[in-house]
C-alpha positions as CSV (number, residue, x, y, z in Angstrom):
1,X,14.8,44.7,-173.3
2,X,12.4,42.8,-175.5
3,X,10.6,44.6,-178.4
4,X,8.6,43.6,-181.4
5,X,9.8,45.0,-184.8
6,X,8.7,44.7,-188.4
7,X,11.3,42.5,-190.2
8,X,9.2,42.5,-193.4
9,X,6.0,44.2,-194.4
10,X,2.9,42.2,-195.4
11,X,1.7,39.4,-193.2
12,X,1.8,39.1,-189.3
13,X,4.7,36.7,-189.8
14,X,6.8,39.7,-190.7
15,X,6.9,40.6,-187.0
16,X,9.8,39.4,-184.8
17,X,10.8,39.7,-181.2
18,X,14.2,41.4,-180.9
19,X,16.6,42.6,-178.1
20,X,17.3,46.3,-177.8
21,X,19.2,48.4,-175.3
22,X,17.0,50.2,-172.8
23,X,16.1,53.7,-174.3
24,X,16.8,56.9,-172.4
25,X,14.4,59.8,-172.4
26,X,15.5,63.0,-174.1
27,X,14.3,66.5,-173.1
28,X,10.5,66.6,-172.7
29,X,10.2,62.8,-172.7
30,X,9.7,60.0,-170.1
31,X,10.7,56.4,-170.0
32,X,7.8,54.0,-169.1
33,X,8.0,50.4,-168.0
34,X,5.0,49.1,-169.9
35,X,2.2,47.0,-168.2
36,X,-0.2,47.1,-171.2
37,X,0.2,47.8,-174.9
38,X,-2.8,48.5,-177.2
39,X,-2.9,46.6,-180.5
40,X,-4.6,49.1,-182.9
41,X,-6.0,49.0,-186.4
42,X,-3.3,51.5,-187.5
43,X,-0.7,49.0,-186.4
44,X,-2.1,46.5,-188.8
45,X,-2.2,49.0,-191.6
46,X,1.5,49.9,-191.0
47,X,2.4,46.2,-190.9
48,X,0.6,45.6,-194.2
49,X,2.7,48.2,-195.9
50,X,-0.3,50.3,-196.8
51,X,1.3,53.4,-195.1
52,X,4.8,53.0,-196.6
53,X,4.5,56.4,-198.1
54,X,4.6,57.9,-194.6
55,X,8.2,56.7,-194.1
56,X,7.8,53.4,-192.2
57,X,10.8,51.1,-192.7
58,X,11.9,47.6,-191.7
59,X,13.0,47.6,-188.1
60,X,10.0,49.8,-187.1
61,X,8.6,49.0,-183.7
62,X,4.8,49.2,-183.7
63,X,2.5,50.5,-181.0
64,X,1.4,54.0,-180.1
65,X,-0.6,53.5,-176.9
66,X,0.8,52.2,-173.6
67,X,0.1,52.2,-169.9
68,X,2.6,51.6,-167.2
69,X,4.9,53.2,-164.7
70,X,7.2,56.2,-165.4
71,X,10.7,55.1,-164.4
72,X,12.8,58.0,-165.7
73,X,12.2,61.6,-166.9
74,X,14.2,63.7,-169.3
75,X,15.3,67.3,-169.0
76,X,12.5,69.8,-168.5
77,X,10.0,67.2,-167.2
78,X,8.4,67.5,-163.8
79,X,10.2,65.0,-161.7
80,X,7.0,64.2,-159.8
81,X,6.0,62.0,-162.8
82,X,8.6,59.4,-161.8
83,X,6.9,56.5,-160.1
84,X,3.4,57.4,-161.4
85,X,1.2,54.9,-163.3
86,X,0.1,56.5,-166.5
87,X,-1.5,56.2,-169.9
88,X,0.7,57.6,-172.7
89,X,0.8,58.0,-176.4
90,X,4.2,57.2,-177.8
91,X,3.6,58.6,-181.3
92,X,3.9,56.7,-184.5
93,X,5.5,53.7,-182.8
94,X,7.8,52.3,-180.1
95,X,5.1,50.9,-177.9
96,X,5.5,47.1,-178.5
97,X,8.3,46.9,-176.0
98,X,9.1,46.3,-172.3
99,X,10.1,49.9,-172.0
100,X,9.1,52.8,-174.2
101,X,9.6,56.5,-174.6
102,X,6.7,58.9,-174.6
103,X,6.4,62.7,-174.7
104,X,5.6,63.9,-171.2
105,X,2.9,66.1,-172.7
106,X,0.8,63.1,-173.5
107,X,0.8,61.6,-170.0
108,X,-2.5,61.0,-168.2
109,X,-2.5,59.6,-164.7
110,X,-4.4,56.3,-164.3
111,X,-7.3,56.4,-161.9
112,X,-6.7,53.9,-159.1
113,X,-9.5,51.6,-160.2
114,X,-8.7,51.6,-163.9
115,X,-6.3,48.8,-164.9
116,X,-3.5,49.4,-167.4
117,X,-5.3,46.9,-169.8
118,X,-8.6,48.8,-169.6
119,X,-6.7,52.1,-170.1
120,X,-5.2,51.1,-173.4
121,X,-8.4,49.5,-174.5
122,X,-10.5,52.7,-174.3
123,X,-7.9,55.5,-174.2
124,X,-7.0,56.4,-177.8
125,X,-10.1,54.6,-179.2
126,X,-12.4,56.7,-177.0
127,X,-10.5,59.9,-177.8
128,X,-10.8,59.3,-181.6
129,X,-14.5,58.4,-181.2
130,X,-15.1,61.5,-179.1
131,X,-13.5,64.0,-181.5
132,X,-14.9,62.1,-184.5
133,X,-18.4,62.7,-183.3
134,X,-17.5,66.4,-182.6
135,X,-16.0,66.6,-186.1
136,X,-19.4,65.4,-187.4
137,X,-21.1,68.2,-185.4
138,X,-23.3,65.6,-183.7
139,X,-26.0,67.0,-181.4
140,X,-28.4,65.2,-179.1
141,X,-31.5,63.7,-180.8
142,X,-29.7,62.9,-184.1
143,X,-29.5,59.4,-185.5
144,X,-26.0,57.8,-185.8
145,X,-24.7,54.9,-187.7
146,X,-21.4,53.4,-186.7
147,X,-19.8,51.4,-189.5
148,X,-17.3,48.8,-188.3
149,X,-18.6,48.9,-184.8
150,X,-16.9,45.8,-183.4
151,X,-13.4,47.4,-183.1
152,X,-12.1,49.6,-180.4
153,X,-13.1,52.9,-182.0
154,X,-16.5,51.6,-183.1
155,X,-17.4,50.3,-179.6
156,X,-16.4,53.6,-178.1
157,X,-18.4,55.6,-180.7
158,X,-21.5,53.6,-179.9
159,X,-21.1,54.3,-176.2
160,X,-20.3,58.0,-176.6
161,X,-23.2,58.5,-179.0
162,X,-25.6,56.9,-176.5
163,X,-24.2,59.1,-173.7
164,X,-24.5,62.1,-176.0
165,X,-28.3,61.6,-176.4
166,X,-28.5,60.1,-179.9
167,X,-32.0,59.5,-181.1
168,X,-30.9,56.1,-182.4
169,X,-27.6,54.3,-182.8
170,X,-27.3,51.8,-185.5
171,X,-24.3,49.6,-186.1
172,X,-23.0,47.4,-188.9
173,X,-21.6,44.0,-187.8
174,X,-20.7,40.6,-189.2
175,X,-22.7,38.3,-186.9
176,X,-25.8,38.2,-184.7
177,X,-23.6,37.5,-181.6
178,X,-21.7,40.7,-182.2
179,X,-24.9,42.5,-182.7
180,X,-26.2,41.3,-179.4
181,X,-23.1,42.5,-177.6
182,X,-23.4,45.9,-179.3
183,X,-27.0,46.2,-178.2
184,X,-25.9,45.7,-174.6
185,X,-23.7,48.7,-175.0
186,X,-26.6,50.8,-176.2
187,X,-27.0,50.2,-179.9
188,X,-30.6,50.3,-180.9
189,X,-30.4,48.8,-184.4
190,X,-28.1,46.1,-185.8
191,X,-27.5,46.0,-189.6
192,X,-25.4,43.7,-191.7
193,X,-22.1,44.9,-193.1
194,X,-23.8,46.3,-196.2
195,X,-26.0,48.4,-194.0
196,X,-29.1,46.2,-194.8
197,X,-31.3,44.4,-192.4
198,X,-33.1,45.7,-189.3
199,X,-36.6,46.3,-190.5
200,X,-37.4,48.9,-187.9
201,X,-34.1,50.7,-188.4
202,X,-34.1,54.3,-189.7
203,X,-33.6,54.3,-193.5
204,X,-31.0,57.1,-193.2
205,X,-28.9,58.9,-190.6
206,X,-27.8,62.3,-189.6
207,X,-24.3,61.1,-188.8
208,X,-22.2,58.2,-190.0
209,X,-18.9,57.4,-188.2
210,X,-17.0,55.1,-190.5
211,X,-14.0,53.1,-189.2
212,X,-13.9,50.7,-192.2
213,X,-13.7,52.9,-195.4
214,X,-12.8,50.5,-198.3
215,X,-14.6,50.0,-201.6
216,X,-18.0,50.0,-200.0
217,X,-17.7,53.4,-198.5
218,X,-19.6,55.3,-201.3
219,X,-22.7,53.1,-200.9
220,X,-23.2,54.5,-197.4
221,X,-23.8,58.0,-198.8
222,X,-27.3,56.8,-199.7
223,X,-27.9,56.3,-195.9
224,X,-27.4,59.9,-195.1
225,X,-30.3,62.3,-194.4
226,X,-30.4,65.7,-196.1
227,X,-27.6,67.7,-194.5
228,X,-26.1,64.4,-193.2
229,X,-22.4,64.1,-192.4
230,X,-20.1,61.1,-192.8
231,X,-16.8,61.1,-191.0
232,X,-14.1,58.5,-191.8
233,X,-12.0,57.9,-188.7
234,X,-10.2,54.9,-190.0
235,X,-9.6,52.8,-193.1
236,X,-9.2,49.2,-191.8
237,X,-10.8,47.9,-195.0
238,X,-8.5,49.9,-197.2
239,X,-9.0,53.1,-199.2
240,X,-12.1,53.8,-201.4
241,X,-11.9,54.2,-205.1
242,X,-10.5,57.5,-206.3
243,X,-13.8,58.6,-207.7
244,X,-15.9,57.8,-204.6
245,X,-17.0,61.4,-204.2
246,X,-19.1,61.2,-207.3
247,X,-21.9,59.6,-205.2
248,X,-22.1,62.9,-203.3
249,X,-22.4,64.9,-206.4
250,X,-25.1,62.5,-207.7
251,X,-27.2,63.6,-204.6
252,X,-26.1,67.2,-204.7
253,X,-29.5,68.6,-203.6
254,X,-29.3,66.7,-200.3
255,X,-26.3,68.9,-199.1
256,X,-24.5,65.9,-197.6
257,X,-20.9,66.1,-196.6
258,X,-17.9,63.8,-196.1
259,X,-14.8,64.3,-194.0
260,X,-11.8,62.4,-192.8
261,X,-10.7,62.8,-189.2
262,X,-7.3,62.3,-187.6
263,X,-6.5,63.0,-184.0
264,X,-3.3,64.6,-185.2
265,X,-5.3,67.7,-186.0
266,X,-6.5,68.1,-182.4
267,X,-4.2,70.1,-180.0
268,X,-2.3,67.9,-177.6
269,X,-3.8,69.6,-174.6
270,X,-7.3,68.8,-175.8
271,X,-6.4,65.2,-176.6
272,X,-5.0,64.8,-173.1
273,X,-8.0,66.4,-171.4
274,X,-10.4,64.2,-173.4
275,X,-8.5,61.0,-172.5
276,X,-8.4,62.0,-168.9
277,X,-12.2,62.4,-168.9
278,X,-12.7,59.1,-170.6
279,X,-10.6,57.3,-168.0
280,X,-12.5,59.1,-165.3
281,X,-15.8,58.0,-166.8
282,X,-14.5,54.4,-166.9
283,X,-13.6,54.7,-163.2
284,X,-17.1,55.8,-162.5
285,X,-18.5,52.8,-164.3
286,X,-20.0,54.9,-167.1
287,X,-17.9,53.4,-170.0
288,X,-17.0,49.8,-170.7
289,X,-13.6,48.7,-171.9
290,X,-14.1,45.7,-174.2
291,X,-11.0,43.5,-174.0
292,X,-11.0,40.7,-176.6
293,X,-7.9,39.0,-175.2
294,X,-4.7,39.7,-173.3
295,X,-1.6,38.1,-174.9
296,X,2.1,38.2,-174.0
297,X,4.2,40.7,-176.0
298,X,6.0,37.7,-177.6
299,X,2.7,36.7,-179.2
300,X,2.3,39.9,-181.2
301,X,2.2,37.7,-184.4
302,X,-0.8,35.8,-183.0
303,X,-2.5,39.1,-182.1
304,X,-2.2,40.4,-185.7
305,X,-3.3,37.0,-187.1
306,X,-6.5,37.3,-185.1
307,X,-7.1,40.9,-186.2
308,X,-6.5,40.0,-189.9
309,X,-8.9,37.1,-189.6
310,X,-11.6,39.4,-188.2
311,X,-11.9,37.5,-185.0
312,X,-11.5,40.5,-182.6
313,X,-14.4,42.1,-180.8
314,X,-13.0,45.1,-178.9
315,X,-9.2,45.2,-178.5
316,X,-6.3,42.8,-178.0
317,X,-3.8,44.0,-175.5
318,X,-0.2,42.9,-175.2
319,X,1.6,42.6,-171.8
320,X,5.4,42.2,-171.2
321,X,6.3,39.0,-169.5
322,X,7.3,40.8,-166.3
323,X,4.0,42.7,-166.0
């Protein structure tokens, strides 16, 4: 089978298409013939080498989110999964391939009217946004700022905050065109990347969902209301300076808080249930999957070039040639 592996860390050119034997599912696993593969911000971080401390090595196959048909099941797995079209989380990698292994415990059946491409566009992004808002203790009526709203998680955070009854939903973005697209999804205020602009926008927010992080993260503490909460659900702009927390101490009397959030801390049954509900909401027309572009698996390098250049609004999806 064809797969895309990291030959060298750094640039997108470090990816290469390779041939591998078809994998076989072990106990508790299934084999999925992929129809769609999500290209995620964490994939770009792994490729860059920023997560080398987590044990990623050359030869690693990127991709944690796939949709397709179960073609084989391992020991202990309900045989009725065979032949079903599903969304699945493969774990830390293995998804950029024509066939991939996934734990059976992550499988979510695809609703009949939700495509594989849409499923990987909103599946894990929506799940992270859902639990990120919960981690921030968001309640209806509160004001929300989504920093880095043009990516998959940001787009889902906007939609879920609107569905959750936010009093206002502001976004940071890099262009007026992207701002207009986010308004169509329910954003009420559009700011520039620094958080400025938007004369009628709230000066501060109860909740900030931050996908970007990076050096500018501490400046957004000034945009929190008293008792405001910022939750970083990603770090696509890199990590903040080691002393970034001093901004919180400088505003000690405002009782603001900062937290990171990883879906790894959510029980698998809860992740699966949330993803199933998100797919069901999409099937009912209540959520939009924003697909930037669908590219063949062999063009994974191009997909990562577009991400690195900041060209992507929504999500790029890879599809094997036979899909």
